[in-house]
C-alpha positions as CSV (number, residue, x, y, z in Angstrom):
1,M,-5.1,31.0,0.2
2,T,-3.2,28.2,-0.1
3,T,-0.7,26.9,2.6
4,D,3.2,25.2,1.4
5,K,2.7,22.2,3.7
6,M,6.4,22.2,3.2
7,T,7.1,25.2,5.3
8,E,4.5,24.3,8.5
9,P,6.0,24.0,12.1
10,A,6.2,19.6,11.9
11,E,4.7,19.3,15.2
12,S,1.6,21.4,13.5
13,R,0.9,17.4,11.6
14,S,0.3,14.4,12.9
15,H,1.2,11.0,10.7
16,R,-2.3,10.7,10.0
17,T,-2.5,14.2,8.2
18,L,0.8,14.0,7.0
19,V,-0.9,10.9,4.9
20,T,-4.5,12.9,3.5
21,D,-2.0,15.9,2.7
22,Q,0.1,13.9,0.9
23,F,-2.9,11.3,-1.3
24,G,-5.8,13.3,-1.2
25,P,-4.1,16.1,-4.2
26,Q,-2.8,12.9,-5.5
27,A,-5.8,10.7,-6.3
28,A,-6.6,10.7,-9.8
29,A,-3.3,10.4,-10.2
30,Y,-3.0,6.7,-8.4
31,V,-6.4,6.0,-10.2
32,A,-4.8,5.8,-13.6
33,S,-1.0,4.6,-12.2
34,A,-0.1,2.0,-14.8
35,V,2.0,0.3,-11.7
36,H,-0.5,0.0,-9.6
37,A,-3.0,-1.2,-12.6
38,A,-1.7,-4.7,-13.6
39,G,0.7,-6.7,-12.0
40,A,0.9,-10.9,-10.8
41,D,0.0,-9.6,-7.3
42,L,-3.0,-8.2,-7.4
43,K,-3.9,-11.3,-10.2
44,Q,-3.3,-13.7,-7.1
45,I,-5.6,-11.0,-5.0
46,A,-8.2,-11.5,-7.6
47,D,-7.9,-15.3,-8.0
48,I,-8.0,-15.9,-3.9
49,A,-11.0,-14.2,-4.9
50,A,-13.0,-16.3,-7.1
51,H,-12.0,-19.4,-5.5
52,H,-13.4,-17.8,-2.0
53,R,-16.4,-15.8,-3.3
54,P,-16.8,-13.8,-0.2
55,A,-19.9,-12.4,0.7
56,R,-18.1,-9.0,1.4
57,A,-14.9,-8.0,1.4
58,L,-12.4,-5.3,2.5
59,D,-9.7,-3.6,1.1
60,L,-7.7,-1.7,3.5
61,G,-6.0,1.2,2.4
62,C,-7.4,0.8,-0.6
63,G,-5.5,4.4,-2.9
64,G,-6.5,4.4,-6.3
65,G,-8.9,1.5,-5.4
66,H,-7.0,-1.0,-7.6
67,V,-7.4,-4.0,-5.5
68,S,-11.4,-3.1,-5.0
69,F,-12.0,-3.3,-8.5
70,A,-10.0,-6.7,-8.8
71,L,-12.6,-8.3,-6.1
72,A,-15.5,-6.9,-7.3
73,P,-16.6,-9.4,-9.6
74,Y,-15.9,-12.7,-7.0
75,A,-17.6,-10.5,-4.3
76,G,-21.1,-9.7,-3.2
77,Q,-19.8,-6.5,-1.5
78,V,-16.3,-4.7,-1.2
79,L,-15.6,-1.5,1.1
80,A,-13.0,0.3,-0.1
81,Y,-11.1,1.7,2.8
82,D,-9.0,4.5,3.4
83,L,-7.9,7.7,5.8
84,S,-8.4,9.9,2.4
85,A,-11.7,11.3,1.3
86,E,-10.5,12.7,-1.9
87,M,-9.5,8.6,-2.7
88,L,-12.2,7.3,-2.2
89,A,-14.9,9.6,-4.2
90,A,-12.1,8.9,-7.3
91,V,-12.7,4.7,-6.4
92,L,-16.5,5.2,-6.4
93,A,-16.2,6.8,-9.6
94,E,-14.1,4.9,-11.7
95,G,-16.1,1.8,-10.4
96,T,-19.4,3.4,-11.5
97,R,-17.5,3.8,-14.4
98,R,-16.5,0.4,-15.0
99,G,-19.9,-1.2,-13.6
100,L,-19.2,-2.4,-10.4
101,G,-21.9,-1.8,-8.2
102,N,-21.1,-3.1,-5.3
103,I,-18.1,-1.1,-4.1
104,M,-18.6,0.5,-1.2
105,A,-16.4,3.6,0.7
106,Q,-15.8,4.9,4.3
107,Q,-13.1,6.7,5.1
108,G,-10.8,5.9,8.5
109,S,-7.6,4.9,10.0
110,V,-6.3,1.4,9.4
111,D,-5.3,0.7,13.3
112,S,-9.4,1.3,14.1
113,L,-11.5,-0.3,12.4
114,P,-15.5,0.6,12.8
115,F,-16.6,-2.4,12.2
116,A,-17.7,-5.2,14.2
117,N,-15.9,-8.8,14.7
118,A,-16.1,-11.6,11.9
119,S,-17.2,-8.6,9.7
120,F,-15.4,-9.6,6.8
121,D,-15.1,-12.9,4.5
122,L,-12.2,-11.4,3.0
123,V,-9.6,-8.8,3.7
124,A,-7.3,-7.5,1.3
125,S,-4.4,-4.3,1.4
126,R,-1.9,-3.9,-1.6
127,F,1.3,-0.7,-1.1
128,S,-0.2,0.6,1.4
129,A,1.4,-1.5,4.6
130,H,4.1,0.7,4.5
131,H,2.6,3.5,5.2
132,W,0.6,2.5,8.6
133,H,1.6,3.7,11.3
134,D,1.1,0.8,13.6
135,L,1.2,-2.3,11.8
136,D,0.6,-4.5,14.9
137,R,-2.2,-2.8,15.9
138,A,-3.6,-2.5,12.6
139,L,-2.7,-6.5,11.9
140,A,-4.9,-7.3,15.2
141,E,-7.9,-4.6,13.9
142,A,-7.8,-7.0,10.3
143,R,-8.0,-10.5,12.5
144,R,-11.0,-9.1,14.8
145,V,-13.4,-8.3,11.8
146,L,-11.9,-11.2,9.9
147,A,-14.5,-14.3,10.1
148,P,-13.8,-17.5,11.1
149,G,-12.9,-19.6,7.8
150,G,-11.9,-16.2,5.8
151,I,-8.3,-15.2,4.4
152,A,-6.0,-12.5,4.7
153,V,-3.9,-11.3,1.9
154,L,-1.7,-8.8,2.0
155,A,0.7,-7.4,-1.0
156,D,3.7,-4.5,-0.4
157,V,7.1,-3.2,-1.5
158,T,9.6,-5.4,1.3
159,S,13.2,-4.5,2.2
160,R,15.6,-7.4,1.1
161,G,19.1,-7.4,0.7
162,G,20.7,-6.7,4.1
163,P,21.2,-3.5,5.7
164,L,23.0,-1.4,3.5
165,V,20.5,-1.9,0.8
166,D,17.6,-1.2,2.9
167,T,19.0,1.9,4.6
168,F,19.0,3.3,0.9
169,L,15.5,2.3,0.6
170,Q,14.3,3.4,3.0
171,A,15.7,6.7,2.4
172,L,14.7,7.0,-1.5
173,E,11.0,6.2,-0.1
174,L,11.6,9.2,2.7
175,L,12.5,11.7,0.5
176,R,9.8,11.1,-2.1
177,D,7.0,10.8,0.3
178,P,7.2,11.5,4.1
179,S,4.4,10.3,4.9
180,H,6.4,6.8,4.7
181,V,7.0,4.7,7.6
182,R,8.5,1.6,6.1
183,N,8.9,-0.9,3.7
184,R,9.4,-4.1,6.0
185,S,11.5,-7.7,5.4
186,A,9.1,-10.8,5.5
187,E,10.8,-12.4,8.9
188,E,9.3,-8.7,10.5
189,W,6.0,-9.2,8.2
190,Q,5.3,-12.7,8.9
191,A,6.1,-12.2,12.8
192,A,3.7,-9.3,12.8
193,L,1.2,-11.7,11.5
194,T,1.7,-13.8,14.1
195,G,1.6,-12.3,16.9
196,A,-2.0,-10.5,15.8
197,G,-3.3,-13.9,15.1
198,F,-2.8,-15.0,11.7
199,R,-1.4,-18.1,10.4
200,P,0.7,-16.9,7.3
201,E,1.8,-18.8,4.0
202,A,5.7,-18.5,3.5
203,P,5.9,-15.6,1.4
204,I,6.2,-15.2,-2.8
205,F,8.4,-12.4,-3.7
206,A,8.4,-10.4,-7.0
207,R,10.4,-7.7,-8.6
208,L,8.8,-4.4,-9.6
209,R,10.4,-1.4,-11.7
210,L,9.6,1.6,-11.7
211,D,10.0,4.3,-14.4
212,H,11.6,7.2,-12.3
213,P,9.4,10.3,-13.4
214,S,6.2,8.8,-12.9
215,W,6.9,7.2,-9.6
216,L,8.2,11.4,-8.6
217,A,5.2,12.6,-10.2
218,R,2.4,10.5,-8.7
219,M,3.1,11.8,-4.8
220,N,4.0,15.0,-6.8
221,V,7.5,15.7,-5.5
222,P,9.1,18.8,-5.0
223,P,12.9,19.7,-6.8
224,V,14.4,19.6,-4.0
225,M,13.0,16.1,-3.0
226,A,14.1,15.0,-6.2
227,A,17.0,16.5,-6.8
228,A,18.2,15.1,-3.3
229,I,17.1,11.8,-4.6
230,A,19.6,11.6,-7.7
231,A,22.0,12.8,-5.4
232,L,21.6,9.6,-3.6
233,Q,21.2,7.4,-6.3
234,Q,24.8,8.1,-8.0
235,A,26.3,8.1,-4.6
236,A,25.2,4.4,-4.0
237,P,28.0,2.3,-3.0
238,A,28.0,-0.7,-5.9
239,E,26.6,-3.1,-4.3
240,V,23.4,-0.9,-3.6
241,A,23.1,0.2,-7.1
242,R,23.2,-3.7,-8.1
243,H,20.2,-4.9,-6.0
244,L,17.9,-2.0,-7.3
245,E,19.0,-1.9,-10.9
246,I,19.7,1.6,-10.5
247,E,19.4,3.0,-14.3
248,A,20.5,6.2,-16.0
249,G,17.6,8.3,-15.6
250,G,16.7,6.9,-12.4
251,H,14.6,3.9,-13.0
252,F,15.2,1.5,-10.1
253,T,13.5,-2.0,-9.2
254,L,12.0,-2.8,-5.9
255,D,11.1,-6.2,-3.9
256,T,7.5,-7.3,-3.3
257,L,6.0,-9.9,-1.7
258,V,2.3,-11.3,-1.2
259,I,1.6,-13.0,2.5
260,V,-1.4,-15.0,2.4
261,A,-2.7,-15.3,6.1
262,R,-5.6,-17.3,8.1
263,P,-7.1,-17.1,11.1
264,G,-4.3,-18.8,13.6
């Protein structure tokens, strides 16, 4: 018998369980996602790996595995790490299909990494951190497992445009995905990385247009939530509509950033 998780009491699920419940069933969709499979940020991660040639690389919150696939040609070994066993199985299957035999997988939480200090020469994460329950702790763990002379690359959706835009963006994200925590600003990222013992470089910003139907379908958004998203977009003030470039049909555009950081 299946259970409608939307009807379960809130106290019955931790945030970690909510994340796995949201993403596990959608593993194949994220492996196949055109938005996740391309982009200047993904090329930048690959270029960094090509330059540094890490013996061991860690893909934190690997999702559909696109960072792992980008790192694999330039690394001795890539470890895809995620909360979702379904995601990891999909990544390994796709890696095998692509002939990438150096991708390994391990299940776990980013805020408690089961690895020894200085285990990896490169740590990367892309479009995952906005789901992390405790960013400071996760970054401290990433710093702990990064070897001296190693490099970290963090890419994510970011919050720009001021408090009004920020409020609408977080609301749209949460209606689509209740495991969403926060799209953080560049200032928040810089402070968190510095606090974790990194020396972050200046962020590189970009814009990412989202196709509305596929954005909803990847998360299998219930009709009631899809209707709420549409209503919120229609109610958006002009300043928000301009910044997010909300289009007919619900397509809109996000800000993203990439930050390179080294051990402090």
